[in-house]
C-alpha positions in Angstrom: -51.7 23.5 -27.6 -48.9 21.0 -26.8 -47.4 19.9 -29.8 -44.9 16.8 -29.6 -42.1 16.6 -32.3 -42.8 13.8 -34.7 -39.3 12.6 -34.8 -37.1 12.6 -31.3 -33.8 13.1 -33.4 -35.3 16.5 -35.2 -32.8 19.2 -34.3 -34.3 22.3 -32.7 -34.3 25.8 -34.5 -32.9 28.6 -32.2 -34.3 32.0 -32.3 -32.7 34.3 -35.2 -31.7 37.8 -34.2 -34.2 40.6 -35.2 -33.6 42.9 -37.7 -32.7 46.4 -36.6 -35.4 48.9 -37.4 -38.3 46.7 -37.6 -39.5 46.8 -34.3 -43.1 45.0 -35.2 -40.9 42.0 -36.7 -41.4 38.6 -34.8 -38.6 37.2 -32.9 -37.7 33.4 -33.2 -38.1 33.4 -37.0 -35.9 31.0 -38.7 -33.8 31.6 -41.7 -34.8 30.5 -45.1 -32.0 27.7 -45.4 -32.9 26.5 -42.1 -36.6 25.9 -43.6 -35.1 24.3 -46.7 -33.0 21.9 -44.5 -36.2 20.8 -42.4 -38.2 20.0 -45.6 -35.2 17.9 -47.0 -35.3 15.8 -43.5 -39.2 15.3 -43.9 -39.9 17.9 -41.3 -42.6 20.5 -41.4 -41.9 24.3 -41.7 -44.7 26.9 -40.3 -45.3 29.8 -42.6 -46.9 33.2 -41.6 -48.4 35.4 -44.3 -49.1 39.1 -44.3 -51.4 40.7 -41.7 -53.1 42.5 -44.5 -54.0 38.9 -46.2 -55.1 36.0 -44.7 -52.7 36.6 -41.6 -52.5 33.1 -40.5 -50.1 30.4 -40.2 -49.8 27.2 -42.5 -47.5 24.1 -42.0 -45.9 23.0 -45.0 -44.6 19.7 -45.9 -42.7 18.5 -48.8 -45.4 15.8 -50.6 -42.0 13.8 -51.7 -41.0 13.2 -48.0 -44.4 12.9 -46.1 -44.7 10.4 -43.6 -47.8 9.0 -42.3 -46.8 10.6 -38.9 -46.3 13.9 -40.6 -49.7 13.9 -42.0 -51.2 12.6 -38.9 -49.7 15.6 -37.2 -50.9 18.0 -39.8 -54.6 16.8 -39.4 -54.0 17.1 -35.6 -53.1 20.6 -35.7 -54.8 22.1 -38.8 -58.5 22.0 -39.4 -58.0 18.9 -41.2 -58.5 20.1 -44.6 -55.3 19.3 -46.3 -54.3 20.7 -49.6 -51.3 19.8 -52.1 -49.8 22.9 -54.0 -48.0 22.0 -57.4 -46.8 23.7 -60.2 -49.2 24.3 -63.4 -46.8 22.0 -65.2 -47.6 19.1 -62.9 -51.4 20.0 -62.6 -51.6 19.7 -66.5 -49.6 16.3 -66.3 -51.8 14.8 -64.1 -54.9 16.3 -65.9 -56.4 18.2 -63.0 -58.9 20.8 -64.0 -60.2 23.6 -62.0 -62.6 22.8 -59.2 -65.1 25.5 -60.9 -65.2 27.2 -63.9 -65.8 30.4 -61.9 -63.7 31.1 -59.1 -65.3 33.5 -56.5 -62.7 32.9 -53.8 -61.5 36.5 -52.6 -57.6 35.5 -53.0 -58.3 33.4 -56.2 -57.0 30.3 -54.4 -56.7 27.7 -57.8 -58.3 24.6 -56.2 -58.3 21.7 -58.7 -60.3 18.4 -58.3 -59.9 16.3 -55.5 -57.8 13.3 -55.6 -56.9 10.3 -54.0 -53.9 7.5 -55.1 -55.3 4.7 -57.3 -53.5 2.0 -55.4 -52.0 1.8 -51.9 -55.2 3.4 -50.2 -58.3 2.0 -48.5 -61.0 5.1 -48.2 -58.5 7.9 -48.7 -59.4 9.9 -45.7 -56.8 8.3 -43.2 -53.4 10.3 -42.4 -51.6 7.3 -44.3 -54.1 7.2 -47.2 -53.5 11.0 -47.7 -49.8 10.8 -47.3 -50.0 8.1 -50.0 -51.5 10.5 -52.3 -49.5 13.3 -51.6 -46.3 11.0 -52.7 -47.8 10.1 -55.7 -48.4 13.7 -56.6 -44.7 14.0 -56.3 -43.5 11.0 -58.0 -41.8 11.7 -61.5 -42.9 8.9 -62.8 -46.8 9.1 -61.9 -49.5 10.4 -64.4 -53.1 11.0 -64.3 -53.9 7.0 -64.3 -52.5 6.9 -60.9 -55.0 9.0 -59.4 -58.9 8.6 -59.0 -61.3 11.8 -58.9 -62.7 12.9 -56.6 -60.7 12.1 -53.8 -59.7 13.2 -50.0 -56.6 15.7 -51.1 -57.1 18.8 -52.6 -54.4 19.9 -55.1 -53.7 23.7 -55.6 -52.4 25.2 -58.9 -49.6 27.6 -57.8 -49.0 30.7 -60.2 -45.6 30.6 -62.2 -43.3 32.8 -60.4 -44.4 31.8 -57.1 -44.3 34.1 -54.4 -42.7 36.9 -56.6 -46.0 37.0 -58.4 -48.4 35.8 -55.5 -47.6 36.0 -52.0 -49.9 33.1 -50.9 -49.0 29.8 -49.1 -49.6 27.9 -52.2 -46.7 29.3 -54.0 -44.7 29.7 -50.9 -45.0 25.8 -50.6 -44.1 25.2 -54.3 -41.3 27.7 -53.7 -39.8 26.0 -50.5 -40.0 22.4 -52.1 -37.9 23.3 -55.4 -35.6 25.6 -53.3 -34.9 22.4 -51.1 -34.1 20.4 -54.5 -37.4 18.4 -54.2 -40.4 17.6 -56.8 -42.4 21.2 -56.5 -45.1 19.6 -54.6 -46.1 20.2 -50.9 -48.8 19.7 -48.6 -50.3 22.4 -46.5 -52.9 23.1 -44.0 -54.2 26.0 -41.8 -53.2 25.7 -38.5 -55.8 26.3 -35.6 -56.2 26.3 -32.0 -57.9 23.6 -30.2 -61.0 25.5 -29.8 -61.0 25.8 -33.8 -59.7 29.3 -34.1 -57.0 30.0 -36.8 -53.5 30.5 -35.2 -51.7 33.8 -35.7 -48.1 34.9 -35.3 -47.1 34.8 -31.3 -49.1 31.0 -31.3 -47.5 29.8 -34.5 -43.8 30.8 -33.1 -44.7 28.9 -29.8 -46.2 25.7 -31.7 -42.9 25.8 -33.8 -41.0 25.5 -30.7 -42.7 22.6 -29.2 -43.0 20.8 -32.4 -39.3 21.7 -33.5 -40.3 23.2 -36.7 -38.8 26.5 -38.0 -41.2 29.3 -38.7 -40.7 31.6 -41.4 -42.6 34.5 -43.1 -43.7 34.7 -46.9 -42.1 38.3 -46.7 -39.0 36.8 -45.9 -39.0 33.9 -48.6 -39.9 36.9 -51.1 -36.7 38.9 -49.9 -34.6 35.8 -50.1 -35.9 34.8 -53.5 -35.5 38.4 -54.8 -31.7 38.3 -53.5 -30.8 34.4 -54.6 -33.4 32.9 -56.7 -34.9 35.5 -59.2 -32.3 34.4 -62.0 -30.6 31.0 -62.8 -27.3 31.1 -64.3 -27.4 28.9 -67.4 -24.2 29.4 -69.1 -20.7 30.8 -69.0 -18.2 31.7 -71.8 -15.4 34.0 -72.9 -15.9 37.2 -74.7 -13.2 38.9 -76.1 -13.9 42.7 -76.9 -12.2 45.9 -77.9 -11.9 46.6 -74.0 -10.3 43.3 -72.9 -11.5 39.7 -72.6 -14.5 39.2 -70.4 -16.0 36.1 -68.8 -19.7 36.5 -70.0 -22.2 34.4 -67.6 -25.8 34.0 -69.0 -28.8 34.0 -66.8 -32.5 33.3 -67.1 -35.0 35.5 -65.2 -37.3 33.3 -63.3 -40.1 35.9 -63.3 -40.1 37.3 -66.7 -38.1 34.9 -68.6 -35.7 37.5 -69.9 -32.2 36.6 -70.5 -29.6 38.7 -68.7 -25.7 38.8 -68.9 -22.9 39.6 -66.5 -19.6 40.6 -67.9 -16.8 40.0 -65.6 -13.2 41.2 -65.9 -9.9 39.1 -66.0 -11.4 35.6 -66.5 -14.2 35.7 -64.0 -12.1 36.5 -60.9 -13.0 39.9 -59.2 -10.7 41.6 -56.8 -12.1 41.9 -53.2 -9.4 44.1 -51.5 -11.2 47.1 -52.6 -14.9 47.6 -54.0 -15.2 46.3 -57.7 -16.4 48.6 -60.3 -20.2 47.5 -61.4 -22.3 49.0 -64.2 -25.8 48.0 -64.1 -27.1 48.5 -67.7 -30.7 48.6 -69.0 -31.2 47.3 -72.4 -31.4 50.1 -75.0 -31.5 48.9 -78.6 -31.5 52.1 -80.1 -28.5 53.5 -78.0 -26.6 50.3 -77.5 -26.8 49.1 -80.9 -27.9 51.7 -83.5 -25.7 54.6 -81.8 -28.7 57.0 -81.1 -27.6 60.2 -80.0 -31.4 61.0 -78.2 -29.8 59.2 -75.0 -26.7 58.4 -73.2 -27.1 54.6 -73.1 -24.5 53.6 -75.7 -21.6 55.7 -74.5 -22.6 54.9 -70.9 -22.1 51.0 -71.7 -19.1 51.7 -73.7 -17.5 53.7 -70.8 -18.7 51.2 -68.2 -17.1 48.4 -70.1 -13.7 49.9 -70.6 -13.7 51.0 -67.2 -14.5 47.5 -65.5 -11.7 46.0 -68.0 -9.2 48.5 -66.7 -10.0 48.7 -62.9 -11.7 45.3 -62.4 -15.4 44.4 -61.8 -18.5 43.5 -63.6 -21.2 44.6 -66.3 -24.5 43.6 -65.6 -26.6 43.8 -68.8 -30.5 43.7 -68.0 -33.0 42.8 -70.9 -36.6 43.8 -70.5 -35.7 47.3 -69.7 -36.2 49.2 -73.0 -37.5 52.6 -72.8 -37.2 52.4 -68.7 -39.1 49.3 -68.9 -42.2 50.1 -71.2 -40.9 48.5 -74.0 -39.6 49.3 -77.6 -42.6 50.5 -79.5 -43.7 52.3 -76.4 -40.3 54.2 -76.3 -40.4 55.2 -80.1 -44.0 56.5 -79.5 -42.7 58.6 -76.6 -40.1 59.7 -78.8 -42.7 60.9 -81.3 -44.2 62.9 -78.6 -40.9 64.4 -77.8 -40.5 65.5 -81.5 -43.5 67.6 -80.8 -41.9 69.3 -77.6 -42.8 67.2 -74.6 -39.9 65.9 -72.5 -39.2 62.2 -71.8 -41.2 62.4 -68.5 -44.2 64.1 -70.0 -44.2 61.8 -73.1 -44.3 58.7 -71.4 -47.1 60.2 -68.9 -49.2 61.3 -71.9 -49.2 57.7 -73.2 -50.4 56.4 -70.0 -47.3 54.6 -68.9 -44.9 54.7 -66.0 -42.0 57.3 -66.1 -40.0 54.3 -65.0 -41.2 50.7 -64.7 -37.8 49.1 -64.2 -36.7 46.9 -61.2 -33.4 45.9 -60.3 -34.0 42.6 -58.3 -32.4 40.4 -61.3 -29.4 42.8 -60.9 -29.3 42.2 -57.1 -29.6 38.3 -57.8 -26.8 38.4 -60.0 -24.4 40.2 -57.9 -25.3 38.0 -55.1 -24.6 34.9 -57.4 -21.0 36.5 -58.3 -20.4 37.5 -54.7 -20.1 41.1 -55.4 -21.7 42.3 -52.3 -19.4 45.3 -51.8 -19.2 47.7 -55.1 -18.7 51.0 -56.5 -21.4 51.7 -58.8 -21.1 53.3 -62.1 -24.6 55.2 -62.0 -26.0 58.6 -61.2 -29.3 57.0 -60.8 -30.4 57.4 -57.1 -33.4 54.8 -57.7 -30.6 52.1 -58.9 -28.5 53.0 -55.8 -31.5 52.7 -53.5 -32.7 49.4 -55.1 -29.3 47.5 -54.8 -29.0 48.7 -51.4 -32.3 47.3 -50.5 -31.4 44.0 -51.7 -28.2 43.5 -49.7 -25.8 45.2 -51.9 -23.5 47.6 -50.4 -23.0 50.5 -52.4 -19.5 52.1 -50.9 -19.5 54.8 -53.8 -21.0 55.7 -57.1 -20.1 57.8 -59.9 -22.2 58.6 -63.0 -21.1 57.6 -66.4 -22.1 58.9 -70.0 -21.3 61.5 -72.8 -21.4 64.9 -72.9 -24.3 67.2 -74.2 -25.2 67.2 -77.8 -28.1 68.9 -79.5 -29.8 66.1 -79.6 -29.6 64.9 -76.1 -29.4 68.0 -74.0 -32.7 68.3 -73.2 -32.9 64.5 -72.3 -30.1 65.1 -70.2 -31.6 68.0 -68.4 -34.9 66.3 -67.7 -33.0 63.4 -66.1 -31.1 65.5 -63.7 -33.9 68.3 -63.2 -37.2 65.7 -62.9 -35.5 62.4 -61.9 -32.7 63.6 -59.8 -30.1 61.9 -61.7 -26.4 63.1 -61.1 -24.5 63.6 -64.4 -21.1 64.1 -65.7 -20.0 67.8 -65.8 -17.3 69.6 -67.6 -15.1 71.2 -64.9 -18.1 71.7 -62.4 -20.2 73.5 -64.9 -23.8 73.9 -64.4 -24.8 70.9 -66.2 -22.9 68.5 -68.4 -20.1 67.4 -70.5 -16.8 66.0 -69.8 -16.9 63.0 -72.2 -16.8 64.8 -75.5 -13.6 65.2 -77.7 -11.5 62.8 -75.7 -12.4 64.7 -72.5 -13.1 61.7 -70.5 -10.9 60.2 -67.7 -10.9 56.7 -66.7 -9.5 57.6 -63.2 -11.2 56.1 -60.1 -9.3 57.7 -57.5 -11.7 60.5 -56.9 -15.3 59.9 -58.6 -16.4 63.1 -57.1 -14.4 65.1 -59.4 -16.3 66.3 -62.2 -19.9 65.5 -61.3 -23.0 67.5 -61.1 -26.2 66.8 -59.4 -29.9 67.2 -60.0 -32.1 69.5 -57.7 -33.0 66.6 -55.7 -29.6 65.8 -54.7 -27.0 67.9 -52.8 -24.4 69.2 -55.3 -21.1 68.6 -52.8 -20.8 65.1 -51.6 -17.9 62.7 -51.2 -18.3 59.3 -53.1 -18.9 57.8 -49.4 -21.9 60.5 -48.6 -23.4 59.8 -52.1 -23.3 56.2 -51.2 -25.0 56.4 -47.7 -27.2 59.3 -48.4 -28.9 58.3 -51.5 -32.7 58.6 -51.6 -34.5 55.6 -50.6 -37.5 55.7 -52.8 -37.8 54.3 -56.2 -38.8 56.2 -59.1 
């Protein structure tokens, strides 16, 4: 299929480097920032989804910048069935109900009633008419009275959370428009060959080159959002504490709605000559606020704040991680089973709960926002080390923090080491624990391997470098 560019002055997108270790990855893909720039310029973006989903390519335009010529191109290179993905908030504002009360579509695509613009159109079917309707949907001043129903453009209601919740072209279009700084309304169509067959990966790349449109994948958009768009920084303030004065940044999680914070040492600036210390801390009401001796969370937070205040870095506090992500009441129910003799792993399993339901994508996004891309991580949790590494954060070294054993927590700490692979603080290399009781703790960071003990899933003799490089990659 020969595809002429819509405008001769559009810049061409050169091929991008193929990621190492992904032999099946398509070459010639654009970056997400290149795709966003194209949308701002009124250009289209070709978006591929997964092979195990629809395994197809769609063209995506921003409705706000949709020209008659762009709409004509979309009609010519697709089946002609154009849809307009938009947020649920906009669908409600325009009073667009679902097309059917019982959705039998395999992928649960949320079609609404079809629409045309009330003014400025003829029959509604032409490229110019549909472009006009798309622009009305993207107009912040427009309302339900500016549309007539039925019509010739099919709005699609996107899921809140976008591609982080549902990896479809509907959500991809809305995410791309929002990230480009445009109203969150797109126009999409499924690309087809001249013979009418669906267009797949290599053919989509060829079309993108001919039409001078960047080609991306939904997989790459998901990865980009996890690193750069999972959270939104809302506010920044100063927080004096007994450990020193921190700059506190407040974030809202776009996926869960949780409110996270990052405490940064020294007025917000972090030294970049050496990897700064970072503690990623999961919310624990019982340990952090009430001083529970059943876990090591409170002392971990205290020591993390003190080390960061002394040596520089950040403490990222993640809300919504109570009870390793199962919630406060579920954690208390698990405590009750532990009182009867179960360990922390078996207690949550007995309740039908995951052993660990946390994800660290919000922490990854916060560290990217703070430009902390090389860190020394204050943790003994191999899953946390792996998650940050997968998110593009280089963990140059790691060291556990926490308390020594007490009668109340020794069984819990043993389970963390023996069954969850955690590395714990030890006392002079003894079998299991303790170095931070009775004033025995040290703030030295020059030899992070001193005084550590590993669970059986991790090697006992490691340097800080080998700990960072050899951490298990699976999540638990």
